[in-house]
N, C-alpha and C positions, 0 to 999 in steps of 0.2 A: 581671573587668574586663580589657579588652585595649586596646592602643594601635593604632588602625586609621586608615588614610587614608579619606577620603570614598569613594573608589572601592571599597576593600575592604569598607567598611561597607555600601554599596549591594549588593554581591554577597552579603554575609552576610545582609542583610535579605531578599533574594529567596530565598536558600536556606532561611532560617528559616520563610518563608511557604509553603514547599512547592513553589516553582517547579521544574519539571522540565527546562525547555528554555531555553537562552540562545543568542541570535543577535546578531551584530554585524559591522561592518567596523571594523578598528582605526583609531583616530584620537585623538591627544593633544588634550585631557586625559582621554579616556574609556577608553583601552585596557586599563588594568589591571583594570577592572571585570569584564569577561568572562574575562580570564585567571585572576582569583581564583575566580570562579564555577565555572570548568571544573575546578578542583581539588577541589571538594566531592564527597562521595559521593552517588550516586543522581541525577546530573544528566547531561544531554546538552548539549554546547555546540559551536558551530561558527562559524568565520569564513565569512561570506557574501561574494560578490564585490562587493557594494555595500550601502548602507543601505536602498535601496528593496527589494531582495530580502530583506534581513533582516526588515523589517517585514512583508512578504508571507508569509514563512515563519512569523513570529510570529502573524499573524492566522490562518493555517491551523491552527497547533497550538492556538491559543486556541479556535477554532471546534470543534476535536475534543475540547476539554475540559481541556487542560493549562494550568497556570499558566506564563507565559512572561515572560522578561526580554529586552528588546532594548536595546543600548547604542550610542551614537554621539556624535560631537562636534557642535557647533552647525551647521557647514556640511553635516554628514551629514544633518541634519534637512531641508535643502533637497532632497536627493536622495530622501529618504523621504516627502516631502510628498504625493506622488500617492496612495499607498495610505493614508497617515495621515488625510487629510481624509475619505476615504470610510469608513475604519474607524470614524470618529466616528458615521457613520450606521448601519453594521451593528451596532456594539457588539461584545460579546465573549460567550464562553461561559466558559472558564477565564480567570482574571484576567490581564490583559496590561499590563505596566508598561514604559515607554520612558524611558531615561535620555538627556537632552540636556545635554551637558557644554559649557558656554559658556567663552569664552576672552577676557574683558576684558583689554585690554593686548596682545592678539595675540602671545602668547609663542611660539605654534607654529601660527599660522593666517594665512590671507590676508585675513580681514576680522573685524570685531568686531560681530557681530549678537547680538540678544537673543531667545532662544527663547520668552520670554513671549508675544511677538506670535504665534507659531505656535499656542500653546495657545489664545489668544483667537480666532484666525482659524479654527482647526479645531474650536473649542468642546469642548476636551478638558481636564479638570481638571489643574492643575499644582500640585505640592508643591515647596517651596523650602527645603531644609534649610540651617541655618547652621553646622553642624559635623558631625563623623562620627557622634555619638550620634543626632542627628536624622536623618542620612542612613539609618542602619539602621532606626530606628523608622518613619520616613515610608515607606520602601520596603516594609518588612514589612506595614504597614497598607494600602499602596496596592493590594495584590492584592484584599483584602476590599472596598475602595472600588470597585475596578473591576468586581467581580462584583455588588456591591450596586446600582450605578447602570448597569450594562450599558454600560461605556465604557472605552476604554484610558485609562490615567492616566500623565501625564508627571512624572518627577522631574527638576528642573533643578538642576544643580550649576555651579559655576564653578571655574576652575583652583585657587583658594584652598581651596575645599572638597575638590575631588577629590584634591589632593596634600598636604594638611596632615593630620597624625596627631593625633587627640585621643582621650581615654579613652572607651571604649564598653562598656556592659554587654551582653554577648552572651547569647543565649538558645538554646533547643533548637529543632529543626526540627519543624514540624507535618507530619503526613502528609496533604497535600491530595489527596483521591481525584480521579481523572479524572472530570470531570463528563460525564454521558451526552450524546452528540451526537444531536440530533433534526433530521431533514430539515425545513428551513423556508426555502423560496425567498423568501418575503416579507422575511425578515431578512437573508439572505446574498447574494441576487442583486440587485445594485444597477443594474437598468435602471429607466428613468423610472417605470414603473407601481408598482414597489416602493419606489423611492427617495423618492418624494413623501410617502408615509405615514411613512417613516422620518425624514424631515426634521421632520415634525410631532412625532414621538416625541422627536427630539433637542431641540426647543425646550421641550417639557414637562419633559424631563430637566434642562435648564439651570435651570428654575425650582426644581426640587428640589435641584439642586446648590448654588444660591445660598443657599437656606434652610439647607442643611447647612453651608456655609462659615461662616455666622454662628454656628453652634452647635458646630462641631467643636473639638477640643482643640489644633489646630495653630497657631492665631493667638493670640499671647500678649502681654499688656500688662505691661510692667515699669514700675511706678510709682516715680518719684523726685522728683516735684514737679509743680506746676501751671503754671509760667510757660512752659514749653517742651515741646512734644511732637514726636517724630520717628517717621514711618512708614518702615519699611525691610523688607528681606527678605534671606535668604541670608547669605553671608559679610559683607555690608555691616553687618549687625547687630553683629558682633564689633568692627568698626572704630568704629561709632557709640558703643557702650558704653564703649570706651576713650577716645574723643576728647571725648565729652559726658557725663561721669559724673552731671551734675545733671538731665539731660533724661529725661522719661518716654518710653518707646519702645513703639510697637506693632510687634511682630516678626511679620510675616505669614509663616506657614507655607504657606498656600494663596494663590497669587497669580493663579489663575484658577479659578473666578470669584472676584472680590473680595467680601469680606463687607460689605455696605452698612451694616447696623445697627452692627456692631462699629466700623467706620471712623467713622461719624457720632457714636457715643457717645464714642470716644476724642477726636475733634476738639473735642467740646463740653466735655471735662474739662480742657482746657489753654487758656492764654491765646493761644498761637500754635502752629500745627502746620506742620511741614515734611516734605517727602519727600526722603530721601537715597537715591540710586541711582547705579549706575555704568554709563557707556557707553550710556545709553538714557534715554528719557523715558517709558517705559511706565507706571510706577507713578504718576508725577505726572499724566499725561494721564488715566488711568483713574480716579483718585481725584477729579479735578476734574469728570469726567463725572457722578460721583455727587452733585454739587452741594456738595462740601466745599471751602471757601476755604482755600487754602494760602498761607503766607507764603514769601517768597524769602529765602534766606540773605543775610547782609550782603555777602558777596563770593561771586560765582558759583562753584559747584562745577565742576570740569573736565567737559567734555562727552564726553571720550573717555578710554580707559585705566582701569586699576584705581584704586579709591579706597584711601587709606590713612588712618590716624588723623591724620597730619600734615596731609593735604589737607583733612580735615573740620574740624580745629581752625582752620586758616587761613581757611576759608570762613565760620566763625562767630565769628572774631575771638578765639579762645581762645589764650592764650599756650602755646607748646610747652614741655614740661618740659625740664630741663637734659639735654643729650645731646652726644655727641662728633660733630662734623661729619664728613661723608663726605670723605675725602681727595680733593683736586682733581687730583692728579698721578698717579692710577692709569692705567696705559696701557690702551687699549681692547683687547678680545680678540674680534675678529670671528669668526664661525663659518667653518669651512672644510671642504672634503672631506677625509676621513681620509687619512693616508699609505697609499699602496697602493690607493686607491679605483679601481675599474675604470672609473669614469665620467670620470676626469680627462683622459685623452688624447683622448677624443671631443670634449670642450669645447675643449681646446687646439687641435685641428685645425679645429673650426668657427670658432674665433676667428681663426686664420690665414687662413681662407677669407673672412673678413668676411661670413659668412652671416647672413641674417635667421633667428633661431632662436625658434620658438614653443615655450615650455617647459611644464612641467606640475608637479603637486604631488608632492613627494618630496624626499629629501636632495639630489638632483641640481639642485634649484632654486639651490643654492649656486654653480652654474656661472655665475650672473649676476654674482657678485662679482669684484672685481679680485683677482688679475691676469688671470683667464681672461676675465671680462666677455663671456661668450658666450651670453647669453640676452636676448632682446628683450621677451618677454611671458610672463606666467604668470597664469592667470585662475582656473581650477577644474579638478577632476579630469576628465581626458579632453579638455580644451579644446585641447591642443597640436595634435592632428590636425585638428580642425575649424578652428581659427584658421589653420593653415598653408594649408588649402584656400581659406579666405577671402582670404588674402594672394595666393595664386596667381590667383584670379579677378580681384581688383582690379588686379593688376600684369601681366595677360596681354599687354597691348599696349604695355608700357613695358620699357625695359632695367632690370634689377634684379639684385641679388645672389641667390645661391641661397637658396631658402626651405626650411628644415628643421625638422621637428617632432621634439621629443625627449620621450620618455615612458618611465616605468619599467614593469617587468613587472606588478606588482600594480595599478598605475593603469590599465594597458592592459586588464586583466581587469575592473576596476571600471567603466570607461566609455569607454575608448579604442577597444574593438572596434567599438562601434556608430558611433563617429565615422569609423573607417576604412571600415566597410561603406558609409556614406553617401558617402564620397569615391569609392569604387570604383563605386557605383551611378551617380554623376553624372559618371563618366569623368574624375575629377580626376587631376592630375599632381603631381609633387613627391617629396620624400624624407621618410620617417619613420624615426627611429632609436628602436628599442626597447632600452632599457638593462636587460638581464635579469641582475640580480645575485643571482638565486636566492632572493629573500626580499622581504618588505615591510619595508625597512630603516629608514625614518625613524621609525616608531612602535615599533621594538623587535625587528625581525627575526621577524615572524610569518609563518606559512605563507600560500600563495596557490595558485591552480589550476596555475601553471606550475612550482612546485617540488613540488607534491603532498603537502605537509605539512599535516596537519589539526591543529586546536587541541588535541585530546585524543589525538593520536598514533594515530588509527585507520588501518587499511589503506586506501589511496587510490590514485589514479592521477595521474600527471603529464601535464597537457595538453600536447600537441605544439604549441609556440608557432609555429614556422615553418610547420608543416602547417596550423594554423588560419588563418594569414594567407593562405597559398596557397588555402585552401578558400573564402575570401570573394572571390577573384578577383584577387589580386595576383600577377602573373607573375614579377616580379623581386624575389626574397627571398634575402638573403645573410646567413649567419652569419659574424661577424668576432670575432677575439680582441682585446678592447679594450686589452690591455696591449702590443700590437704596434703601435708608432707608424706604421710603413710600411704595415701592413695597413689601419689605420684611415684614414690619409690617402688611400690608393689607393681604398678602398671609397667614401669620401665624394666624391672627385673623379669617379669613374665614375658614381655615382648622380646627381650634380648637373650633369653636363656639359650644355651648352646644347642640344645635338642630341638629348639623351635625353628626349623628350617622353612621359614615362611616369610611373607611380607606382612608386617603389621603397621597399622596407622593408628596413632593415639591422638585424639582431638582434645586438647587442654582448653576448656571453654570457660572464660570469665571476663567480664568487661574491663577495659582499660580504666585505671583508677581515675583518670582525668575526664571520663565521660560524665559522671554524675557529680564529681567533686564533693561527695558526702563522706563524712568521717564517722567511724565508730569511736567509742571511748578509747583514748590512748593507753599506753603502757608505761610502766616505770620499772627500774631495776631496784630490787630490795637488797637487804643485807646478806642474802644467801649467795651473792655473786662470788665465784671462786677465780675469776679472771681466766677462765679456760679458753675464751675466745670463740666459742662455738657460734654465738649469735653474731659476732663481728664478721665471721666468715661468709655471712650472707651478702655482705656488701651493701646493706641498706643505708642510705644517707642519714636516716634518723639515728643510727647506732654509732657510737664512738667509744673509745676506751681511754682511760687515763694513761698518759705516756709513762708514768713511773710505776704505778701499781697494777696497771693492766685491767682495772675494773671497768666494766661496761656501764654506759649511761645512754639514755634515750632522750633525744631532743623533743620536748612536747610540741614545739611548733612544726615539726616535720612528721611526727608519727600520725598515721591515719587510722590506727587501730586494726590493722589487717590480721594481727596475731601470728604471723609467720615465724617470728623470732621465738615465741613461746614454745613452739614445737621442737626446737633444737636445743633448748636449755636443759641440761641434765640435772640441774640443782634447784629447780622451781624458784629461780631468782628473778623472774619477770612476771609481774602481775598487772592486771588491767585496772585502770582508774575507774571510779564510779561514773555513772552516766551524768551526774550533776556537774562533772568537770568539763563537759563539752562546751565549746564556744562556736559552734556552727561549722560551715564547710570551709574549703580552702581554695 
């Protein structure tokens, strides 16, 4: 028995099933899954540049006969949808399992979508574990299900399953032999002449999957009485079991296709039946489509965010147990760029310029928050470059502030390059800032093509970022030290000057401060401070000011000695400590 998170359990389940290959693009809450899988013996694992590529690599490896695991967060499924929908037609050779890790409550995401809808739309079976033990078992079994029905299988987790540790009974690895590849254009070449018969095969398979869902062991009825029944799935089951201990529960382990006979039988066995789900209406809508009459909770459940036992109790009028109330005077702790972050001065200067900044997905999204307040938009991976081109088109005949796109190195590899190529092709102008901090920082400092670090430490090559940008037709490409305030200011002013009717790309290259965790001697505020607030405007967590006098101070436990604040102090009030004050890394 081991204590595993849902992500670790999914990785273990894939390994026990004999999966040979793992592919992914990192994204919270899914990231640790492939990182764990990569540490097992006898597997190959890689970070792909995006989720679409990961699924395409996975389909290729499956066609060749290997069992394959692909992992991604819910918004990554959007990127992977193109191959995913057609893979439902082609089917598989070796078992192919795809993790979609949803994020109800948007703890680390820009939206709150429900991947159940993708399973239904693509007509791919989906398993919905409620804890780590089920995550391992469902994933392990999913490979056999995939091969049995000739279809990829999706495992859906949520942040509560992905990151919660529960006891798991682990098993041994089976040696799944490479299934022989047989040339078969009618199965693998999806042009209309072949896709039409595959569509009919898909519909016939759906009938078999529905019959299987009614008979499989993954949908479980927990009997506790006949007055009230609840239909739920995933982590929500744990909350329902705690909040409504007298209710019978149908815990759905298969959420597409739904099991019609099982649902109808459960509904007939109780006086009233409810659906409890979070951040979506998928289950309720699909159960009603089957002709099952559902009752409404006495008080509506929240339509957004994660559910908790307390919210479920409140919806059903159940008194909460005695508990200590959450203190109301706890100060907020908003996120911030780390001390020494190489992105900080870029946003500081963009804020000083009052530029229109189209941002992107990454830790640099924090540049939108006060006091920097230097980001106007953030939509999806790669959108910064495309949106800045849209701004330039719309404002072409009007006076407007400079328009600047800001994107990270890993995000640029994910989908920014295609956006830049489109802008070049259409003779677009403007400024793009690539923040190259030598890693995929936000999800845990994974490798990417521009730092050349692979998931399993294989020999690789570092893609020449400025050379690649020049190769697609950008003539004005400049590398800048993002810790040098004057260089950052000069580069931005030159790139955005009104008479420069061109496309410029500035590559701000410096490693994430968390890569080496080495400190330089820190800084302190001396008696010259005039309480002007210039250093505080950088938003560095190591800097604070006295609430009464306004004088600045530097926390020696947080200061990493980057020297950014010194460059903005007009009164020589910040000085570096001697090297003898150093106490090691952080």
